[in-house]
C-alpha positions as a Markdown table, in Angstrom:
| # | Residue | x | y | z |
|---|---|---|---|---|
| 1 | Met | -54.7 | -50.2 | -133.5 |
| 2 | Phe | -51.9 | -51.4 | -135.7 |
| 3 | Gly | -49.6 | -48.4 | -135.3 |
| 4 | Arg | -47.8 | -46.7 | -138.2 |
| 5 | Leu | -46.2 | -48.8 | -140.9 |
| 6 | Gln | -42.5 | -48.5 | -140.7 |
| 7 | Pro | -40.7 | -47.0 | -143.7 |
| 8 | Pro | -38.7 | -49.6 | -145.7 |
| 9 | Asn | -34.9 | -49.4 | -145.2 |
| 10 | Gly | -35.4 | -46.8 | -142.5 |
| 11 | Lys | -36.5 | -44.1 | -144.9 |
| 12 | Lys | -38.3 | -41.4 | -143.1 |
| 13 | Pro | -40.9 | -39.3 | -144.8 |
| 14 | Ser | -40.6 | -35.6 | -145.0 |
| 15 | Gln | -42.6 | -33.3 | -142.8 |
| 16 | Ser | -44.8 | -32.3 | -145.8 |
| 17 | Thr | -45.6 | -36.0 | -146.4 |
| 18 | Glu | -46.8 | -36.3 | -142.8 |
| 19 | Ala | -49.6 | -33.7 | -143.4 |
| 20 | Ala | -51.3 | -35.9 | -146.0 |
| 21 | Val | -52.8 | -39.4 | -145.9 |
| 22 | Ile | -52.3 | -39.7 | -149.6 |
| 23 | Asp | -49.4 | -37.9 | -151.3 |
| 24 | Ile | -48.6 | -39.0 | -154.9 |
| 25 | Arg | -45.8 | -37.3 | -156.7 |
| 26 | Asn | -45.4 | -37.3 | -160.5 |
| 27 | Ile | -47.0 | -40.8 | -160.9 |
| 28 | Thr | -46.9 | -42.4 | -164.3 |
| 29 | Lys | -48.2 | -45.8 | -165.4 |
| 30 | Thr | -47.2 | -47.3 | -168.8 |
| 31 | Tyr | -48.3 | -50.7 | -170.1 |
| 32 | Phe | -46.1 | -52.6 | -172.5 |
| 33 | Met | -48.0 | -55.0 | -174.8 |
| 34 | Gly | -45.5 | -56.4 | -177.3 |
| 35 | Glu | -44.5 | -53.5 | -179.6 |
| 36 | Val | -47.3 | -51.4 | -178.3 |
| 37 | Thr | -46.8 | -48.9 | -175.5 |
| 38 | Leu | -49.8 | -47.4 | -173.7 |
| 39 | Gln | -49.2 | -44.6 | -171.3 |
| 40 | Val | -52.3 | -44.3 | -169.0 |
| 41 | Leu | -51.1 | -41.9 | -166.3 |
| 42 | Arg | -48.9 | -39.0 | -167.3 |
| 43 | Gly | -47.4 | -37.5 | -164.3 |
| 44 | Ile | -50.1 | -37.1 | -161.6 |
| 45 | Ser | -49.4 | -35.3 | -158.4 |
| 46 | Leu | -52.0 | -34.7 | -155.6 |
| 47 | Lys | -52.4 | -34.7 | -151.9 |
| 48 | Ile | -55.4 | -35.9 | -149.9 |
| 49 | Lys | -55.4 | -34.8 | -146.2 |
| 50 | Arg | -56.7 | -36.7 | -143.3 |
| 51 | Gly | -60.5 | -36.4 | -143.0 |
| 52 | Glu | -61.2 | -35.3 | -146.6 |
| 53 | Phe | -64.0 | -36.7 | -148.7 |
| 54 | Val | -62.9 | -36.7 | -152.3 |
| 55 | Ser | -64.3 | -37.8 | -155.7 |
| 56 | Ile | -62.2 | -38.8 | -158.6 |
| 57 | Met | -64.0 | -38.3 | -161.9 |
| 58 | Gly | -63.2 | -38.5 | -165.6 |
| 59 | Pro | -64.4 | -39.9 | -168.9 |
| 60 | Ser | -63.8 | -43.5 | -170.0 |
| 61 | Gly | -60.1 | -44.0 | -170.6 |
| 62 | Ser | -59.1 | -41.0 | -168.5 |
| 63 | Gly | -57.0 | -43.2 | -166.1 |
| 64 | Lys | -59.2 | -43.1 | -163.0 |
| 65 | Ser | -59.4 | -46.9 | -162.6 |
| 66 | Thr | -55.6 | -47.2 | -163.0 |
| 67 | Leu | -55.1 | -44.4 | -160.4 |
| 68 | Met | -57.6 | -46.2 | -158.1 |
| 69 | Asn | -55.5 | -49.4 | -158.3 |
| 70 | Ile | -52.4 | -47.6 | -157.5 |
| 71 | Leu | -54.0 | -45.7 | -154.6 |
| 72 | Gly | -55.2 | -49.1 | -153.3 |
| 73 | Ala | -51.8 | -50.7 | -153.5 |
| 74 | Leu | -53.2 | -53.2 | -156.0 |
| 75 | Asp | -50.7 | -52.0 | -158.7 |
| 76 | Gln | -47.5 | -50.0 | -158.7 |
| 77 | Pro | -46.6 | -47.0 | -160.7 |
| 78 | Thr | -44.1 | -47.1 | -163.5 |
| 79 | Ser | -42.4 | -44.1 | -162.0 |
| 80 | Gly | -43.0 | -41.5 | -159.3 |
| 81 | Glu | -43.6 | -41.8 | -155.6 |
| 82 | Tyr | -46.7 | -42.7 | -153.5 |
| 83 | Phe | -46.7 | -41.9 | -149.8 |
| 84 | Leu | -49.5 | -43.5 | -147.9 |
| 85 | Asp | -49.9 | -42.3 | -144.4 |
| 86 | Gly | -46.3 | -41.1 | -144.5 |
| 87 | Val | -44.6 | -44.2 | -146.0 |
| 88 | Asp | -43.5 | -44.6 | -149.6 |
| 89 | Val | -45.3 | -47.7 | -150.9 |
| 90 | Ser | -44.4 | -47.2 | -154.6 |
| 91 | Gln | -41.5 | -49.6 | -154.5 |
| 92 | Met | -42.8 | -52.2 | -152.0 |
| 93 | Ser | -42.8 | -55.9 | -152.6 |
| 94 | Glu | -46.0 | -57.9 | -153.1 |
| 95 | Ser | -46.0 | -59.1 | -149.5 |
| 96 | Glu | -45.5 | -55.6 | -148.2 |
| 97 | Leu | -48.3 | -54.3 | -150.4 |
| 98 | Ala | -50.6 | -57.0 | -149.1 |
| 99 | Arg | -49.8 | -55.9 | -145.6 |
| 100 | Val | -50.6 | -52.3 | -146.5 |
| 101 | Arg | -53.9 | -53.2 | -148.1 |
| 102 | Asn | -55.0 | -55.2 | -145.1 |
| 103 | Arg | -54.0 | -52.7 | -142.5 |
| 104 | Lys | -54.2 | -49.3 | -144.1 |
| 105 | Ile | -56.9 | -49.4 | -146.8 |
| 106 | Gly | -60.5 | -50.2 | -146.7 |
| 107 | Phe | -62.1 | -51.2 | -150.0 |
| 108 | Val | -65.8 | -50.8 | -151.1 |
| 109 | Phe | -66.7 | -52.1 | -154.5 |
| 110 | Gln | -69.7 | -51.6 | -156.8 |
| 111 | Asn | -70.4 | -55.4 | -156.7 |
| 112 | Phe | -70.0 | -55.7 | -152.9 |
| 113 | Asn | -67.6 | -58.7 | -153.2 |
| 114 | Leu | -69.1 | -60.7 | -150.4 |
| 115 | Leu | -68.8 | -64.5 | -150.0 |
| 116 | Arg | -72.1 | -66.1 | -150.8 |
| 117 | Arg | -72.2 | -68.7 | -148.0 |
| 118 | Thr | -70.7 | -66.5 | -145.2 |
| 119 | Glu | -72.7 | -64.7 | -142.6 |
| 120 | Ala | -72.4 | -60.9 | -142.2 |
| 121 | Leu | -70.5 | -61.1 | -139.0 |
| 122 | Arg | -67.9 | -63.5 | -140.4 |
| 123 | Gln | -67.6 | -61.4 | -143.6 |
| 124 | Val | -66.5 | -58.4 | -141.5 |
| 125 | Glu | -64.2 | -60.5 | -139.4 |
| 126 | Leu | -62.2 | -61.7 | -142.3 |
| 127 | Pro | -59.7 | -58.8 | -142.6 |
| 128 | Leu | -59.1 | -59.1 | -138.8 |
| 129 | Ile | -58.4 | -62.9 | -139.2 |
| 130 | Tyr | -55.8 | -62.2 | -141.9 |
| 131 | Ala | -54.2 | -59.6 | -139.6 |
| 132 | Gly | -54.2 | -61.8 | -136.6 |
| 133 | Val | -56.2 | -59.3 | -134.5 |
| 134 | Pro | -57.9 | -60.4 | -131.2 |
| 135 | Asn | -61.4 | -59.7 | -130.2 |
| 136 | Arg | -62.5 | -60.1 | -133.8 |
| 137 | Ala | -66.2 | -60.8 | -133.2 |
| 138 | Lys | -66.6 | -57.8 | -130.9 |
| 139 | Arg | -65.0 | -55.4 | -133.4 |
| 140 | Ala | -66.9 | -56.9 | -136.3 |
| 141 | Arg | -70.2 | -56.5 | -134.4 |
| 142 | Ala | -69.4 | -52.9 | -133.6 |
| 143 | Ala | -68.6 | -52.2 | -137.3 |
| 144 | Leu | -71.9 | -53.7 | -138.4 |
| 145 | Glu | -73.8 | -51.7 | -135.7 |
| 146 | Ala | -72.1 | -48.6 | -137.0 |
| 147 | Val | -73.8 | -49.1 | -140.4 |
| 148 | Gly | -77.2 | -50.1 | -139.0 |
| 149 | Leu | -76.9 | -53.9 | -139.3 |
| 150 | Gly | -76.7 | -54.9 | -135.6 |
| 151 | Gln | -79.8 | -57.1 | -136.2 |
| 152 | Arg | -78.4 | -58.8 | -139.3 |
| 153 | Leu | -75.3 | -60.4 | -137.9 |
| 154 | Asp | -76.1 | -64.0 | -138.9 |
| 155 | His | -77.6 | -63.2 | -142.3 |
| 156 | Leu | -76.2 | -64.5 | -145.6 |
| 157 | Pro | -75.9 | -62.1 | -148.6 |
| 158 | Ser | -78.8 | -63.8 | -150.2 |
| 159 | Glu | -80.9 | -62.8 | -147.2 |
| 160 | Leu | -80.0 | -59.1 | -147.5 |
| 161 | Ser | -81.0 | -56.4 | -149.9 |
| 162 | Gly | -78.5 | -54.8 | -152.1 |
| 163 | Gly | -78.2 | -51.8 | -149.8 |
| 164 | Gln | -77.7 | -54.0 | -146.8 |
| 165 | Gln | -75.0 | -56.0 | -148.7 |
| 166 | Gln | -73.2 | -52.8 | -149.4 |
| 167 | Arg | -73.4 | -51.9 | -145.7 |
| 168 | Val | -71.7 | -55.2 | -144.9 |
| 169 | Ala | -69.0 | -54.2 | -147.3 |
| 170 | Ile | -68.6 | -50.8 | -145.7 |
| 171 | Ala | -68.4 | -52.4 | -142.2 |
| 172 | Arg | -65.7 | -54.8 | -143.6 |
| 173 | Ala | -63.8 | -51.8 | -144.9 |
| 174 | Leu | -64.1 | -50.0 | -141.5 |
| 175 | Val | -63.2 | -52.8 | -139.2 |
| 176 | Thr | -59.4 | -52.5 | -139.5 |
| 177 | Glu | -59.5 | -48.8 | -138.8 |
| 178 | Pro | -57.8 | -48.0 | -142.1 |
| 179 | Ser | -56.1 | -44.7 | -143.0 |
| 180 | Val | -58.3 | -44.3 | -146.0 |
| 181 | Ile | -61.4 | -45.9 | -147.6 |
| 182 | Leu | -61.4 | -46.3 | -151.3 |
| 183 | Ala | -64.9 | -46.7 | -152.8 |
| 184 | Asp | -65.3 | -47.7 | -156.5 |
| 185 | Glu | -68.8 | -46.7 | -157.7 |
| 186 | Pro | -70.3 | -47.8 | -154.3 |
| 187 | Thr | -73.9 | -46.9 | -155.2 |
| 188 | Gly | -73.7 | -48.0 | -158.9 |
| 189 | Asn | -75.7 | -51.2 | -158.3 |
| 190 | Leu | -78.2 | -49.8 | -156.0 |
| 191 | Asp | -81.7 | -48.3 | -156.4 |
| 192 | Ser | -82.0 | -44.6 | -155.6 |
| 193 | Arg | -83.3 | -45.2 | -152.0 |
| 194 | Ser | -80.5 | -47.7 | -151.1 |
| 195 | Gly | -78.0 | -45.4 | -152.8 |
| 196 | Thr | -79.1 | -42.5 | -150.7 |
| 197 | Glu | -78.9 | -44.6 | -147.5 |
| 198 | Val | -75.4 | -45.7 | -148.4 |
| 199 | Met | -74.3 | -42.1 | -149.1 |
| 200 | Gln | -75.7 | -41.0 | -145.8 |
| 201 | Ile | -73.5 | -43.6 | -144.1 |
| 202 | Phe | -70.4 | -42.4 | -145.8 |
| 203 | Gln | -71.2 | -38.8 | -145.0 |
| 204 | Arg | -71.9 | -39.6 | -141.4 |
| 205 | Leu | -68.7 | -41.6 | -141.0 |
| 206 | Asn | -66.6 | -38.9 | -142.6 |
| 207 | Arg | -68.3 | -36.2 | -140.5 |
| 208 | Glu | -68.3 | -37.9 | -137.1 |
| 209 | Lys | -65.2 | -40.1 | -137.4 |
| 210 | Gln | -63.1 | -38.0 | -139.8 |
| 211 | Ile | -62.5 | -41.1 | -142.0 |
| 212 | Thr | -60.6 | -40.1 | -145.1 |
| 213 | Thr | -62.8 | -41.3 | -148.1 |
| 214 | Val | -62.0 | -41.4 | -151.8 |
| 215 | Phe | -64.8 | -42.2 | -154.3 |
| 216 | Val | -64.1 | -43.1 | -157.9 |
| 217 | Thr | -67.3 | -42.3 | -159.8 |
| 218 | His | -68.7 | -41.3 | -163.2 |
| 219 | Asp | -71.8 | -40.0 | -161.5 |
| 220 | Pro | -71.9 | -36.2 | -161.0 |
| 221 | Trp | -74.7 | -36.4 | -158.5 |
| 222 | Ile | -72.6 | -38.6 | -156.2 |
| 223 | Ala | -69.6 | -36.3 | -156.6 |
| 224 | Arg | -71.7 | -33.4 | -155.5 |
| 225 | His | -72.1 | -35.1 | -152.1 |
| 226 | Thr | -68.3 | -35.0 | -151.5 |
| 227 | Asn | -66.2 | -32.1 | -150.5 |
| 228 | Arg | -63.7 | -32.1 | -153.4 |
| 229 | Val | -63.7 | -33.2 | -157.0 |
| 230 | Ile | -60.6 | -34.2 | -158.9 |
| 231 | Met | -61.1 | -34.5 | -162.7 |
| 232 | Leu | -58.8 | -36.6 | -164.9 |
| 233 | Arg | -58.4 | -36.4 | -168.6 |
| 234 | Asp | -55.9 | -38.4 | -170.8 |
| 235 | Gly | -54.0 | -39.5 | -167.7 |
| 236 | Lys | -53.6 | -36.0 | -166.2 |
| 237 | Val | -55.3 | -34.0 | -163.5 |
| 238 | Val | -57.1 | -31.2 | -165.4 |
| 239 | Ala | -59.1 | -29.8 | -162.4 |
| 240 | Asp | -59.1 | -30.1 | -158.7 |
| 241 | Gln | -61.6 | -28.0 | -156.8 |
| 242 | Arg | -63.6 | -27.8 | -153.6 |
| 243 | Val | -67.4 | -28.3 | -153.8 |
| 244 | Lys | -68.7 | -25.1 | -152.5 |
| 245 | Gln | -71.9 | -26.5 | -151.0 |
| 246 | Pro | -71.8 | -30.3 | -150.8 |
| 247 | Leu | -75.2 | -31.9 | -151.0 |
| 248 | Ile | -76.6 | -33.7 | -147.9 |
| 249 | Ala | -77.8 | -37.2 | -148.8 |
| 250 | Gly | -81.5 | -37.4 | -148.7 |
| 251 | Glu | -82.2 | -33.7 | -148.6 |
| 252 | Ala | -82.1 | -32.8 | -152.3 |
| 253 | Glu | -84.0 | -34.3 | -155.2 |
| 254 | Arg | -81.9 | -35.6 | -158.0 |
| 255 | Pro | -82.1 | -33.6 | -161.2 |
| 256 | Ser | -82.0 | -35.1 | -164.7 |
| 257 | Glu | -78.7 | -36.6 | -165.6 |
| 258 | Ala | -78.2 | -34.0 | -168.4 |
| 259 | Glu | -78.7 | -31.1 | -166.0 |
| 260 | Glu | -76.4 | -32.6 | -163.4 |
| 261 | Leu | -73.7 | -33.3 | -165.9 |
| 262 | Gln | -73.8 | -29.8 | -167.2 |
| 263 | Gly | -73.6 | -28.4 | -163.7 |
| 264 | Ile | -70.7 | -30.4 | -162.5 |
| 265 | Phe | -68.7 | -29.9 | -165.6 |
| 266 | Glu | -69.3 | -26.2 | -165.6 |
| 267 | Ala | -68.4 | -25.9 | -162.0 |
| 268 | Thr | -65.3 | -28.2 | -162.0 |
| 269 | Tyr | -64.2 | -29.5 | -165.3 |
| 270 | Tyr | -64.3 | -26.1 | -167.1 |
| 271 | Gly | -63.7 | -24.1 | -164.0 |
| 272 | Gly | -59.9 | -24.1 | -163.9 |
| 273 | Lys | -57.4 | -21.9 | -165.6 |
| 274 | Lys | -57.6 | -21.5 | -169.3 |
| 275 | Glu | -54.1 | -22.9 | -169.9 |
| 276 | Glu | -55.2 | -26.2 | -168.3 |
| 277 | Tyr | -57.3 | -27.0 | -171.3 |
| 278 | Thr | -55.0 | -26.0 | -174.1 |
């Protein structure tokens, strides 16, 4: 719909960059607080190809939130390169980053981030208004229908359940036809039934529309529903593995948290090469 973003200064991406929606190369992030220096990301490199469904996990302080902000063009790395859909966005200006966020990235947050006094249809139209896109109501309606809310177009957030509010947020993320959807703990504020329904939507959109989706989550059960898990520790990638048999939302009963933690860490966190953990 919007076409490819043009590389700044005529810089063309390499052929290898074209193969990935997300391609970050030796990314670092350091915060300077007076005399204190805090290095959060320590040289992360990874690629996420079009149509992948990926989870990023790690303990508190591992750098996953910082990485999420960089992937979402909400922050810039201290060093390294970040190619999004073939364009290096790591050195873009604030106005250029805002354009990238509006046209290339769909966000879904744990707290929904909906406007309290705005109807669902209008909520989903907002990104299109900012981008100056025509036929906004038609596209917003189609996005809401895609998440099962075709009968809730004129409802306010207060008139919707938590799961329905998150569906509105997903529709808002979808409506610009972004290159990637970034979801930060998208089921974290939902009951188990609503969380399952939301996960079913993400899986269906990924399967049927090949929408590249990246979850940032602390929940191993959620990660087991994706196709690939990337584990961070101390600002580095310590494991990056495929999920052999991704769970299908709604078809498996959730085990105890202790059992699931043990399983995911044995399969992924401790499943790499020995030298990764020395």
